[in-house]
N, C-alpha and C positions, 0 to 999 in steps of 0.2 A: 650348720650343725655346731653345737657347742662342744667344746673340748673340756675334758675333766683332767685337772692336774692336781695331784696331791704331793705336797712337798713337806719335808721335815726341816724345821728350823735347826740349823746346825749349832746354835748357841744354847738354846733352851731344850731342844729335843722335842718340842711340841709339834704336832701336826697342824698344818693350816691348809685351807682350801684356796685354790687359786681364784682370782677374780673372774676367770673365764667360765667358771661353773655357775655363777649367778646370772640369771636371765633378766634382762631389763623388762619392765612392766609392759611395754608395748609388744613384746613377743610372748606374752602369757597365752596358754592354751585356751582358746575360746572359738566360738563360731563367728564368722564375719556377719555383717549386716545383710549381705546378699544371701548368704546361706540361710539365715534365720527367716528372711522374707520369702525365699523360695519354699522352705519347709512349711511356713504358715499358709502360703498359697495352695500348696498341695493338700494340706489338711482341710482347709476351707472348701476346696473343690470336692473332696471326698465326703465331707459332711453335707454339703448341698446336694450331692448325688443321692445320698441315703435319705435325706429329707424329701427329695423329689419323688422317691419311690413309695413313700408312705401313702399318698392319695391313691396311687395305682393299686397298692396292696389292699387298701380298705375297700375300693370299688370291686376288686376281684373277690374279696371275702363276702361282700354284700350280694354279689351275683351268685356265689356258691350257696349262700343261705337261701336265697330265693329259689334256686333250682332244686335244692333239697326239699324245701317246703312244698313246691309244686309237685314233685315226685311223690311225696307222702300223701298229698291230696288225691292224686290219681290212684294211688294204692288203696286208699280208703273207699273211694267211689267204686273201684273195681270189686273190692270185697263186698260192698253193699249190693251191687248188681248181681254178683255171683250168688250171694245168699238169697236174693230174691228169686233167682231162677231155679234153685234147688227145691223150693217149696212147691207143693201142689197148687194148681190154679185156684185162685180165690183166697189163698192165705198170704198175708203180707206182714209177717212177724219178723222182727229183727232181734238179735240176741241181746243187745243193749238199747235202751231207750235213746241214748244220744248218738248211736251209730247209724241209725236209719235216716237216710236223706229223703225218704218218701218220693222216690223216683217212680217212673211209670212201671207198674207191675208187669212182669214177664215180657216186657218190651213188645207186646202184641200190637201190631199196626200203628206204631208211633211214628208219625211223620214230622212232628214238631220236636226240636231239641229241647232238652232241659237245661236251665242255667242256674248255677249255684254260686254263692259268693262266700268268700272265706276271709278271715282276719289274717294279720301278719303271722300269727302262731299256727295257722292252718285249721282253725275252728270255724265251723259253718256259722254264718250270720245271715239274717234275713230269711226269706222263704223261697221255696223252689219257684223259679220264674217270676219272682217278685221284683220290686224296684231296687235300685242300687242302694245298699245301706251306707251310712256315713263311715263306718269302720272297716269297710271292705277293702282288701288289698288285692286279692286274687279273684279271678272270674273263671269258673269251670263250665264249659259247654259240652253236654253229652248229646251226641247225634246217634240215633238208633238206625242202623242200616237194615234194609230188608232181610228177612230170614232167608238163607239159601234154600234151594229146592229140597234138601234133605229134611228140613223142618226141626232138626234137633240141635242146631247151633245158632246162637245169638251173637251178633256182632255190633259193637258200638265204638264210636270214635270219641275220645275224650281229649279236649284241648283246655289246658289251664294257662291263662295269660295274666300278666300284671303290667301296669296297675289296672284295677278292676274297672275304673271309669272309662277305659279305652276298649271299645268293642271291635275285635278284629273282623267279625262278620259284617260290620257296617262300614268297612274300609279304614278303620283306625289302625295305627301301627303301634302295638304294645312295646314296652321296654324289653319284655322277654316272654317266652312261651314254651310249653312242653306239650307234646302231642303223643298220644298212645292209642293204638287200635287194639281193642281186646275182642277176643272170641271165647265164648263159654259154651262148652258142649254139655247139653242137658242129659 
C-alpha cells in the first residue's frame, strides 16, 4: 500500500508531495495477462454456446412451421368434408371454387382413401389420387370409416405427413405427421 505524505517546505512555504505517492509504472492498475486470457476464454465459450444453439432454434422453428401448416391443411379438409355432408344427396357445391377438394361425396361406401398433395404454403397441388407433383411437400390421406349403425354420423381419419415423397402406408417413415379423426353429425 502506498503512503501519502504531504509536507511543507519550511523555507519557501510551498507544498510538496512525497516520493512515496508516485507509483512506479510496473504497479499501474491493469489486468494481468492471466486475467485477460481467462476473460477471453469465458467470452469465447459463451459465444460458441450461443452460436451452437442457432441450428437447434432454426430446426425447431422449421418443425413448428410444418406442424402449423399440417394443422391448417387438416382444418381445410375437415371444412370441405363438413360442407359436403350438409348438402342434400346429389349436390356437390362448395362455397368457393378453390376450396373444394373434390373428395368423395357424402362418404357413401368409400373403401379407398383419398390422397391429396399440398405445397409448402398449404395450397393443393395436383389432383385427388393423382401422381406426386414436383412441388408437393405435404401428403394428406383421408380414410373414410364405415358409417356407424345410426347412419347419421360420418367418420374419417386424416393423416398429413411430410415430405410428400414418403408414403407412410407403404412403410416409409416421414419426417413428421399430424393425424386427426373427425366425426360429422349430419
